[in-house]
Phi, psi and omega in degrees: 000357179285139181280334179230137178226157174272124187266358181221034180273151176261229182292327182237158175282153179300130181290347176295335176292320176299320178298320180295318181298308182290333174298319178295317179298319180294321178296320178298320183291337186299318181296315179295321181294319179293321175301313181296321179298318179292323176300317180296318179294314181293327177295324179297334178262010179058037179261331176217168171222142178282358184104141183216112183294155186304318183260010182290143178252124181277328180203136180288340182261329184238101186300335184280345189287143177232064183303147174278071189293323180295317177296320177298321180296319178300313180297322179294316179293329177295323176294318177301315181297318177295332175294318177294325177297318178295319179300313185289333177293333181292334182255002178283115183073030184226039180261141173276110180053257183264008180087161179207192184296335182297333176258325182292328180293330179288312183294327180295327176279309188294316183297309182293314184291331177297319177293321177297317181297315180294323178299317178297322179296314182293315180298318180293321178298316179297323177298314179298314182299328182276343186240350187294153182234138177253126182268089189296322181295321177295324178294319178299319179296318179295320177298317180301322182286319190258340184301319178303324179291321178292337183279351186300332177295317177292323178298317180300314180296319180293323180294319179295319178297330181275001174113357180284151174286138186298315183295318180291322179293319179298315180297318180298313181295323177296313181297314182292323178296315179295322179296312181295319181294319179297319180293319178297319180293336178272004178099002179278181181234047182303135177255110185300318183293326176295319179296318181294317182297331181274351183269123184293342181286343180247106185280053179226138176269176187295326179294323178292324178292316180298328179298332179290345180261007188297332181230084182302332181295343176303329185282354180269000176061231183270009186304316183298313181292327177296317179299317180300317180295319180294320179298322177297316179296322179295315180299320178295318180296317179296319181297331181284345178231090186308327183285347185295322185295326183264003183292133178247122182291154173295126183286099183254118178229000000 
């Protein structure tokens, strides 16, 4: 009743098939692992939280800590999964004649545990997605601080259009950006646009500079349209599996 068969197999199936299977599982885990890494980084800047239960303990030694433990677990399990991929690669094309226990003992561990590891990664990822929190005010503060620096490319183009030489304008913006950044890092409140407006090498006043910040979403490039396309694909995938919408992940913390 099988639709596909191996037409030249001996006593055992080619172990390269096992390598292909765990390779696919590892590839699936990569997206979740990268997501978890970004959650951990953003949590460190207090921009998001993966969610923190009322009675959850972040650290047995430091009561104040709210570690991104679920994200850490995803990254750890991804390493475990890559370990199984490495294990199974060692027995791919390495059988003595018909194979023996030296290769079968590896696949019996790696194949089953790789699926368990990926299951833990997926369940934990779904838990984070259902519980994570975005700290919008902190994000706004970070944007307010860093957006003027990101705008210097637009400032450079506007300055050139207003008659400035590109090289002199570029040098001015580099010097002023470093000056403002150094002052901010020292605890000051340097305003980059005020510094630019006072510099004769940049023929733009502060109102013209502020106008360049009127639409911050411009700086996200194609991100919005990319998100829309991905959401459409997600909706189609969910629609093809009716039970997916009501699925509740195992709460793993």
